[in-house]
C-alpha positions as CSV (number, residue, x, y, z in Angstrom):
1,M,145.3,101.1,151.8
2,F,141.9,100.4,152.1
3,G,141.5,101.2,148.8
4,A,143.5,98.5,147.2
5,I,142.6,95.9,149.7
6,I,139.0,96.5,149.2
7,G,139.8,96.3,145.4
8,D,141.0,93.2,145.9
9,I,138.7,91.5,148.1
10,A,135.8,92.7,145.5
11,G,137.6,91.4,142.8
12,S,138.7,88.3,144.3
13,T,135.8,86.0,142.9
14,Y,135.6,87.4,139.9
15,E,139.3,87.0,138.7
16,F,138.5,83.7,136.5
17,E,135.2,84.3,135.9
18,N,135.0,87.8,134.3
19,I,132.1,89.6,134.2
20,H,130.8,92.9,131.9
21,D,128.7,94.3,133.9
22,H,128.9,97.7,136.0
23,E,125.9,97.1,138.1
24,Y,127.1,93.6,139.4
25,D,127.5,93.3,143.5
26,L,130.6,94.4,144.9
27,I,130.9,92.5,148.0
28,P,129.3,89.1,148.1
29,E,129.5,86.7,150.8
30,N,132.0,84.1,149.2
31,S,135.2,87.0,147.9
32,F,138.2,87.1,150.2
33,F,141.6,88.6,150.3
34,T,144.2,87.3,147.9
35,D,148.0,87.8,147.6
36,D,147.5,91.5,146.6
37,T,146.2,92.3,150.3
38,V,148.5,90.0,151.9
39,L,151.8,91.5,149.7
40,T,150.1,95.1,150.1
41,C,150.3,94.9,153.6
42,A,154.3,93.3,153.7
43,V,155.0,96.7,151.6
44,A,153.7,98.5,154.4
45,Y,155.1,96.9,157.3
46,S,158.5,97.0,155.4
47,I,157.8,100.8,155.8
48,L,156.8,100.9,159.0
49,N,159.4,98.9,160.8
50,G,162.0,99.9,158.3
51,T,162.5,95.7,156.9
52,P,164.1,95.0,153.9
53,Y,161.0,94.6,151.5
54,P,162.5,91.0,150.6
55,E,162.2,89.7,154.3
56,S,158.6,91.1,154.8
57,L,157.6,89.1,151.4
58,K,158.7,86.5,152.8
59,K,157.5,86.6,156.3
60,F,153.8,87.6,154.9
61,Y,153.9,84.4,152.3
62,N,155.0,82.2,155.0
63,R,151.9,83.6,156.9
64,Y,149.9,83.3,154.5
65,P,150.9,80.5,152.0
66,E,147.5,80.0,150.1
67,R,146.3,83.5,148.9
68,G,146.9,82.9,145.0
69,Y,150.6,83.6,144.3
70,G,152.2,83.3,141.0
71,T,154.8,80.1,140.8
72,L,157.7,82.7,140.2
73,F,157.0,84.4,143.1
74,Q,155.9,81.4,145.0
75,K,159.4,79.7,144.3
76,W,161.2,83.0,145.3
77,A,159.1,83.3,148.4
78,E,160.1,79.7,149.7
79,D,163.8,80.0,149.0
80,K,165.7,80.9,151.8
81,T,168.5,82.0,149.8
82,Q,167.3,84.1,147.5
83,H,166.5,87.6,147.6
84,K,167.4,89.3,144.5
85,G,164.7,89.6,141.4
86,Y,163.4,86.4,139.2
87,N,163.3,89.4,136.2
88,S,159.6,89.4,136.3
89,W,157.3,92.2,134.4
90,G,154.3,90.8,136.1
91,N,151.5,93.1,137.8
92,G,152.8,91.9,141.0
93,S,154.9,94.7,141.9
94,A,152.3,97.3,140.9
95,M,149.6,95.2,143.0
96,R,151.3,95.8,146.5
97,V,152.9,99.1,145.8
98,S,150.4,101.6,147.2
99,P,151.7,102.3,150.5
100,V,155.0,104.0,149.2
101,G,152.2,106.6,147.2
102,Y,151.0,107.6,151.2
103,A,154.2,107.3,152.8
104,F,157.3,109.4,151.0
105,N,156.3,112.8,150.5
106,S,158.0,114.1,147.4
107,A,158.2,112.6,144.2
108,E,161.9,111.7,144.0
109,E,161.2,109.5,147.0
110,V,158.0,107.5,145.7
111,L,160.0,106.8,142.8
112,L,162.4,105.4,144.7
113,E,161.3,103.5,146.8
114,A,158.7,101.8,144.3
115,K,161.7,101.0,142.3
116,K,163.0,99.3,145.7
117,S,159.8,97.9,146.4
118,A,159.8,96.2,142.9
119,E,163.1,95.0,142.4
120,C,163.8,92.6,144.8
121,T,161.0,90.8,142.7
122,H,160.2,92.1,139.8
123,N,163.6,93.4,138.4
124,H,162.0,93.8,134.5
125,P,161.8,97.3,133.2
126,E,158.4,96.5,133.0
127,G,158.0,95.4,136.6
128,I,159.9,98.6,137.9
129,K,157.7,100.9,135.7
130,G,154.2,99.4,136.6
131,A,155.3,99.8,140.9
132,Q,156.3,103.5,139.8
133,A,153.5,104.2,137.7
134,V,150.7,103.4,140.7
135,A,152.8,104.6,143.5
136,Y,153.2,108.2,141.2
137,A,149.6,108.1,140.9
138,V,148.8,107.5,144.3
139,F,151.0,110.2,145.6
140,L,149.8,112.4,143.3
141,A,146.0,111.9,144.2
142,R,146.7,112.8,147.6
143,K,148.3,115.6,147.0
144,N,144.8,117.2,145.6
145,N,146.1,116.7,141.6
146,S,143.3,117.1,138.9
147,K,142.9,113.9,137.2
148,H,144.3,115.6,134.1
149,F,147.1,116.5,135.4
150,I,147.7,112.5,136.9
151,K,146.9,111.5,133.5
152,K,149.3,113.6,131.6
153,E,152.1,113.1,134.3
154,I,151.7,109.5,134.4
155,E,151.8,109.5,129.9
156,S,154.6,111.9,130.5
157,Q,156.6,109.6,133.2
158,F,156.1,106.7,131.8
159,G,154.9,106.6,128.0
160,Y,151.6,104.4,129.0
161,N,148.6,104.8,126.1
162,L,145.6,105.8,128.9
163,N,143.5,106.5,126.2
164,F,140.9,103.5,125.9
165,N,137.3,102.9,124.9
166,L,135.6,101.5,128.3
167,E,133.3,99.6,125.5
168,S,135.5,98.5,123.6
169,L,137.8,97.1,126.8
170,R,134.4,95.1,127.9
171,K,134.5,93.0,124.9
172,N,137.9,92.9,124.2
173,Y,139.9,93.0,127.4
174,S,141.3,89.8,129.1
175,F,143.3,88.1,131.4
176,T,147.0,89.2,131.6
177,E,149.6,88.9,134.5
178,S,151.8,91.3,132.8
179,C,152.3,95.2,134.2
180,K,152.2,96.7,130.9
181,D,148.7,95.5,130.4
182,T,147.3,95.8,133.4
183,V,148.6,99.4,134.7
184,P,147.3,101.3,132.1
185,Q,143.6,99.7,132.2
186,S,143.4,99.9,135.7
187,L,144.1,103.9,135.4
188,F,142.1,104.3,133.2
189,C,138.9,102.8,135.0
190,F,139.5,105.4,137.8
191,F,140.3,108.2,135.3
192,Q,136.4,107.0,133.9
193,S,134.9,107.3,137.3
194,N,133.3,109.7,139.9
195,S,133.4,107.7,143.3
196,F,135.5,104.9,144.6
197,E,132.6,102.6,144.0
198,E,132.0,103.6,140.5
199,T,135.9,103.0,140.0
200,L,135.6,99.9,141.3
201,K,132.5,98.6,139.4
202,K,134.1,99.7,136.3
203,S,137.0,98.1,136.8
204,L,135.5,95.2,137.4
205,S,133.5,95.4,134.4
206,I,136.5,95.1,132.0
207,G,137.2,91.7,133.0
208,G,140.7,90.5,133.1
209,D,143.1,90.4,136.6
210,S,139.8,91.6,138.0
211,D,141.3,91.5,141.8
212,T,144.7,93.5,140.6
213,V,142.9,95.7,138.5
214,L,140.4,96.4,141.0
215,A,143.5,96.8,143.6
216,I,145.1,99.1,141.7
217,S,142.3,101.3,140.4
218,G,140.9,101.1,144.0
219,S,144.2,102.3,145.7
220,V,144.3,105.5,143.4
221,A,141.0,106.2,143.9
222,A,141.2,106.1,147.1
223,A,143.6,108.7,147.6
224,F,141.8,111.0,145.0
225,Y,138.7,110.8,146.9
226,N,139.4,110.9,150.3
227,K,136.9,109.1,151.4
228,I,135.6,105.4,151.0
229,P,132.2,104.6,151.9
230,D,131.7,102.6,155.7
231,K,130.1,99.7,154.0
232,F,133.1,99.0,152.2
233,I,135.6,99.3,154.7
234,I,133.3,96.9,157.3
235,F,133.1,94.9,154.8
236,A,136.8,94.4,154.1
237,K,137.3,94.1,157.8
238,E,134.9,91.3,158.0
239,K,137.5,89.5,155.9
240,L,140.9,90.5,157.4
241,D,142.1,88.8,160.6
242,N,143.6,91.0,163.4
243,F,147.1,90.8,162.0
244,L,146.5,92.4,158.8
245,I,143.9,94.6,160.3
246,S,146.9,96.3,163.1
247,I,149.6,96.6,160.2
248,I,146.5,98.5,158.0
249,L,145.9,100.7,161.1
250,K,149.0,101.7,162.2
251,F,149.6,102.4,158.9
252,E,147.2,105.0,158.7
253,K,147.5,106.4,161.9
254,K,151.5,106.9,161.1
255,Y,150.9,108.4,157.8
256,G,147.8,110.2,158.2
257,V,145.7,107.9,155.5
């Protein structure tokens, strides 16, 4: 879980002020956690406690209401009678799904649970596909599969093109909230890197919806490398409150992360 959360915090200050320098500071003092972190913890909370996803997502939104939520999600979360999806194809389903990739032990379970975590809000096919692709990539990464195998599986299962040019992305990639134009680019940055830190740096350098791009790529990188430098863990804990930290630690203890 820390992979996604560190990615979110590291990208928070660059979401609307993109940079294209992979040597930039990953842990600036003015960084903060956004809705990506809040809703990732909400998904983990649901898994830990058997709480329906809509209930947890609304609970966490109400606890942390000013964290950059999308307009449609905010409207859904504030409606006490609404628990069905609003046909979103946005990347919100993918940014929050990484706990699913850790908590379930077969590809079938991961894909089914990722769908469940997405469709209460993001029930558009692209919203579901994005969540499934990220959860499946995390699952494959923690099972010690090679990057080549993970890439081929994601391409085969979901039809994503994962063959980009990094310099071209840095020049031409722009802000988007769609799953179909966020998930492939985020995964590409992971495939192009040799460490957790390098994954974040390359992800930051392409711009776009930076906190979400880094949350996605960071979640897969953390599972693959199985080691996050201590400085990033310390950095994240300084930005989080005790409630969020307690959920992360309970989840990591239960699922052996």
